[in-house]
N, C-alpha and C positions, 0 to 999 in steps of 0.2 A: 269550210264544208258545212253545209246545212242539210245534208241528205237525211232521209228517213224521218223528217219532221212533217207533220200534217199542216203545212202552210196554206194549202189550197189556193184558190184564185185570189182571195182577199189578201193573203200574205204576200203573194207574188206581186199584187198590185201596189202594195205599200213598198215592197222592195224595189219595184220598178221606178216609183217616184224618187226614191233615194238614189238609185243608180243613175238616173238622168243627170243629176248634178254632181255626182261623185267624180273626183279627179285623181283617185289613188288606187282603187281596187282594180286588180288585173285579172283575177279569176273568181268566178262565182259557180259553186257546185251545189245544185239543187236536185239531185236524183231522188226519186221516190218521195216527192213532197206533195202529191195529189194536186198538181197544177194542171189545169185544163186549158181550154181554148182562151178563155178570158184572161187568165194569168199569163199565158204565153203572149197574148196580144199586148198586155201591159208591159211586160219585159221588153218586147220588141219595140214598143214606142220609146222606151228609155234608151235603147241602143242608137236611135237616130241622133241624139245629142251627146251620148257618152263617147269619149275619145280615148279611154284608157283600158277598158275591158278587153282582154285578149282571149280568154277562155270562158265559155258558157256551157255548163253541163246540165242538161235537163232530162237525162235518161229516165225511163220508166215512170213517166207521169201520165199523161193522157191528153197531150196537146192536139192530137189529130191533124187533119189536113188544114183546118182553119188556123190553128196555131203555127203550123209549118208555113202557111202562106203569109202570116203576119211577120214571122221571122225573116222570110225571104224578102219581103218589102224593106225591112230594116237593113238587110245586108247591102241593099243598093246605095244607102247613104252612110253607112257606118265605115269608118276608116281604120278601125283598130282590131276588130274581132278576127282572130286567126284560127280558132278552133270552136266548132259548134257540135256538141254531142246531143243528139236527139234520138237515141236508140230506144226501142221498145215503147213507142208513143202512139201506136195505132195510126201511123202515117201510111197512106196508100200511094198508088201511082200519081194521084192528083197532087198530093203534098210534095212528092219528090219532083214532079214537073214544075211546081211553083218555085222550089229551090233551084232547080236547074235553070229555069228562065231568068231568075235573078242573077245567077252566076254568069249566064251568057250576056246579059245586059251590062254587067260591070266589067266583064273581061279581065284583062291583066291588072286592072286597078284595084281589084278586091284583095284585101290582105288574107282572106280565108284560105287556109291551106289544109285544114282538117275538117271533114264533114263525116260524122259518125251516125249512120242510119241503121245499124244492126238491129234485128228483132222487129222490124216493121214489115209491112206487106206491100212493098213498092212495086213488085212484079216486074215483068220483063220490060214493059213500057216505061216505067219509072227509071229502071236501070239504064235503058237506052237514052232517055232524056239526060240523065246525069253524065253518061259517057259523052254525049254531044257537048255538054258544058265543059268537059275536060279539054276538048280540042278547040274550043271557041276562044 
């Protein structure tokens, strides 16, 4: 758990580099670490090659829709992440739709079973998109 540390995008970028080649870490908790779009994108890039991380917690940072879209892209090729927590991250219906689209494209092959989006502004459209992903 590294929560409440001011890692910022630079720290998340360094962590992402390490995560890409790590073969033992199964959970990474980074709530309230001042990670923005760039840091989320760096972490997302690492998820493409990481095959061990099961839980990623990024609650209360500031990844926004761009960070959510980066994570969504990573979900399409990641084979291990089962829980993604991105609550309170200024994600709107656009970011929720990016996540939903990725889940629809991966279908039953995605290991993701927990998606935590509490405290965002996904709105009715974002919620409907996510609901569609649940039945896809």
